[in-house]
N, C-alpha and C positions, 0 to 999 in steps of 0.2 A: 291754242292752249299749250302752253308749255308746262310739261309734267316734271317733276323731281324724279329722275330715276338712278341718279348717281349711285346711290348705296344699293339699291335694288340689282344692278347689273352684275353685282359679284355672283349671285346665286338666285337659281330659280325658286321662287317661294312655292312651298308644298301646299298642294290642295289640301283641303280638311280632311282627316284620315277616315271620315265617314262618307267620302264621295268618291265616285267612279266616273271617269271621263267619257263624254259622249262621241269625242271625235269632232265637235264642232265648238269652237270658242263662244260664238253667239248663242247657241243653245246651252251651253253650260251656264253662262250668265243668266239666261231667262230661268233655267231650271233652279239656280242656287246662289246666284249672284258671284259666284268664284268662276274666273276664266280656266281654271285648271281642272275643275270637277263639277260633275252636274248630277248624276243620279244618286239617290240615297242608298246606301248599302242596306241590305235586308228589306227591299221595297218591291213593289210591282209597278210597271210602267205600260201604261196603255198607248200605242203608238196607231193614230186612226189617219187614214188618208185617201186622196185619190188615187187612182190607178197611174203608175209611173212618178209618182210624187217622191219618191226615196225612202219609202217605210223599209224596205230590206237594206238599203245602203245604211241608214241610221244603226240597224242591228249590227251589220257587219263592221261599221266604222267602231262600235264600241267593243266589239270583239278585238279588233285590230289594237285598239288603245290599250287594253287591258294585258293582251298577250305580248305586246312590245314595252310594256312597263314593268321595271324589275321590282318596284315597290309593289306590285299587284301580283307577284309569282305565286302567290298562295292561290290564285284563282286560275289553275292550269284546267280546270274542268269546264269547258266551254261547251255549250250543247246548241246545235242548230237543228231545229225540228221543223222541218218544212212538208207538211202533208200535201200541200199544192205540187210538189215536185216540179217547179219551174224554174229553179235557179240554174241559168246555163252561163253566167258570167265566169271570166276567167279570174278567179278570186287572188291569186298568185299576183297577176299583173297590177291590181289594185292595192292590196293588203299585205304583200310579201309573203312571207311562209306561213301564214296562220292558217291556211288550209290543212297543213300536216298535224295541226295541233286541235283542230275542231273536231268535235265528235257528230256526224250526221245522225241524229236519232232516227230518223225514218227509214233510212237507207240500211242501217245497221241493225236495227230491233225490228221493224215492221214492213220490212220490202215486200213481204209475202202476203200481206193482210189485203183484203178486198177493201176494207175500209179503215179509216182512222178515227178512232172515237174520243170523245172528250174522257172516258174513262181509261183509255190508254195513256193518254197524257198524265193523268192522275196517277196511275199505277207505276208509271216511269218516275215521277218526280218523287214519290214517297219510297219507291222501293229500290231503284237502280241509279239515281241521280246521288252523285257524291258532293259533298258539302266541303268548303262553299264553291259556289257555281255561278256562272252565267248562263242563263238559260233563254234562248229566242224562239217562241213559237210563230211561225210564219205560215199561214195565219190562222186565227181561231174559226174563222169561216169555213176553213176547209175541213173542219173536224165535224163527224157526226155524233150520233148517240145511239145507243141499244134501242132505245123507244123509236127514235127517227127511222132506223133500219126495219125495225118491226112494222111500223105502221105503213112503211113504204112497200113492204112486201105483202102485207095484208092488202092495201090497195091495189097493186098490180094483179095478185090473185083473184080479185074482185073483177077485174077488168075497167078499174077506174082510172082515169088520166090525171097525171099530176097536176095539181093547181096550187103553185106556191110551194111552201116549205112543209113538210110533214113535221108536226109537233114540236113547232117553234118555241112555243111557251115551255113545254116540257125540257127542252134543251137549255134553255135560259136557266130553269130551277135548278138542272144538273150542274150547269156551269157554277151557280152560287154554292151550291154544297162542296163541289170540288175545291173551289178556292178558300172556302172556310177551312178545309183540312190542310189545304197545301200551305197557307200563309200562317197557320199557328206554329208549324215547323222552319218555315222558310226564313221568319223575320229573325230567328235565333241563330242563323248561320252566316250572316252578312251576306247571303247570296242576292242576285239581281234577276227577276224575272220579268222578260220583256215579251208581251203579248201585241201582236200586230193583228189590227182589225181593218176590214175593208170598209170604206164609206159608201152608203146606201142612200138612195132618194125614197123619201116617202111619197106615197101617191095620194093624189086629190088633197094635197095639204096646201090652203089658200093662206093660212097666217101662221106665224111662229118659224121655228126652225125646219127646214125641209129635208135636212140630212140627218142619217142617224147611222148607228152601228150595230151588229149582232152583239150579244152577250147578256143583255138585260142589265139591271141596274147594280148587280153585285160586281160586275168588272169594275165600274164606276167608283163603287164603295171601297173595295179593296186596294184600288190605285193610289199610289203616292202623287204620279203625275198621269195626268190624260191630255194629250195634244193632238191637233189636228193638222195635217200636212196638205197643202194646196198648191198646185201649180200655177205659180202667178203669171210667169210667161215663158216661152221657149226661145232657148239660146239657139242661134244659126250661125253658121259660117259658110260663105259662098252658097247661099240658098239652102243648106242643108242643115238638119237639126243635130246638134252636138251636145244637148244639154238641157234641163230647165232652172229657172229660177223659182225655188220652193220657198214657199211661206209657212209659218207655224203660229198656228194660234191656240193658246192654252185654254182648256176648259177647267183643269183641276191642277192646282199646285198647293201640296200639302206642306211644303218645305219652306217657302217664303210668303206664300199667299199672293203674290204678284201673278197676274194675268197679262203679262207683256209680250207682243209679237216680235219675233225674230225673222229673219230670212238668210238665205245663201245659196249660191250657184252651186248645182251638180252636174258635172260632166260624165258623160257615159264612159270615157276613157280616163277618166282622172278620179272621179268621186268628189268629194265636197271640197270646194275651193275655200278654204278656211281663210287664207290670207286675203284674197279678195273681198270676203264678206265682213272683215273688220275694217278694211280700208273704207269700202264703200259705206258702213255704218258711221265711222268717225267723221265722213264728209257730211254724210245727211244730218247729223247731230250737231254740225257747226264746231266740232273740235278741230277738223282739218278743213282747209278751203283751197279751191283750184285757184291760182293766180297765173298772170302773163297773158299774152294775146291768144286770140281763138286759134286753134291749131297747133300752136305751141305751149298750151298751157302746162303748167305743173302743180303739183299738190304741194302746199305749205302745210309742214307738219308741226309748226311752231318749235321747230328745235329738236324734236324727238327724234328724226332722221333726216337725211339730206333731201332738198327738195329737188323731186325727179317727176316726170311723167308718171301716169299710174303704172305702165308696163316696166319702166325702168325701176320704181320703186318696189315693185313686186320681186324683182329679181335682185334687187339690193338686199331686201329683208330674207329672202330665201337663201343668200349665199351660205348661211351658217345657222344652227340651232339657237345661238345666243340672240340674235336678232329675231328669230321668231319668238322666241320667249319674251322679250322686250316688248313686242307688238301686242302680246297677249296681256301683259301687264298695263300697257296704257289702255287696252281696251276695259280692263278690269276697273282702272281708276276712273276713267270716264262714266262707266255704267254707274258706279257708286257715288260719283258727284251728282247724276241726276236722281239717284234714289234720295240724296240729301237734298236736292233742290225742290223734289216733290213731296217731301214728307210733310206732314201735319206738325208744325212746330208749336205745339200746345202742351202745357203742363198735363202730364198723365192722370187720368181720373182715379187711377188706383196706384199709390206709390208706397 
């Protein structure tokens, strides 16, 4: 499919002013139908996922997009709240100098605390977080509560052994109260709150959804977006795992209403491979096609780019920023073409 990009090549079209980029073009499109922006300002996003599916990567990618974007320079308050204390990756190698600009909430304000409670997260957001901000809580599962701690101490004092979690229902209720208070102010400041949740398996479930996440229904209620990350397959080189192919399945999208699935590769030493994910999607949807003999096949881009093998096409596009922007624009036009082709073309009932 040949797209008319002759006019658009002169300048990058601005993302909608109310959107914040996610760091993945395909995720941006799934979130908002816009290749350059995804998350709604003033919203809460719940990122749920398998272990090693890329939850933390998405949070850090959003931080990098914001901190490297001059148009978003007012978001210099970027908070990474990690009660799990497991982040060991070298942030500078993957995301540039953002580590010097990030505020590590747990290390700076709660390093000496024996526990990190939902109440601590609540008090920090309302008392110390400066607006507008991007805030990533990674993860909600690592937070406890006053009631949970009290019940655990009481059980230990009686000599009871732990069976499951203490006061799970109480914690969900507290989260609901906390989010109501946070969101009433959060939405007015154009801030973005990203809450990571671990995927859990329900026990003895024969029918229906077997996976769930902590936080209760309040988290889903307040979220603009809720999407679940799954490891589709593992990427290997010379018999060694170097990354994963991550698939995203939406459970809530209050921005467009569409719950379309997208996927992209994540490499441990590179991060999200945005260029490859776009090319793979364009081929999968039939906009671009492989041509030539087996072993020497090239990708026919319909004139959007020179026909190359996949590896050479990636190198060609990543030569300069303008070609990367052009690729994102191609993806955006193709995405919206699918929206048009799948729309219900009927006279509106209420016009």
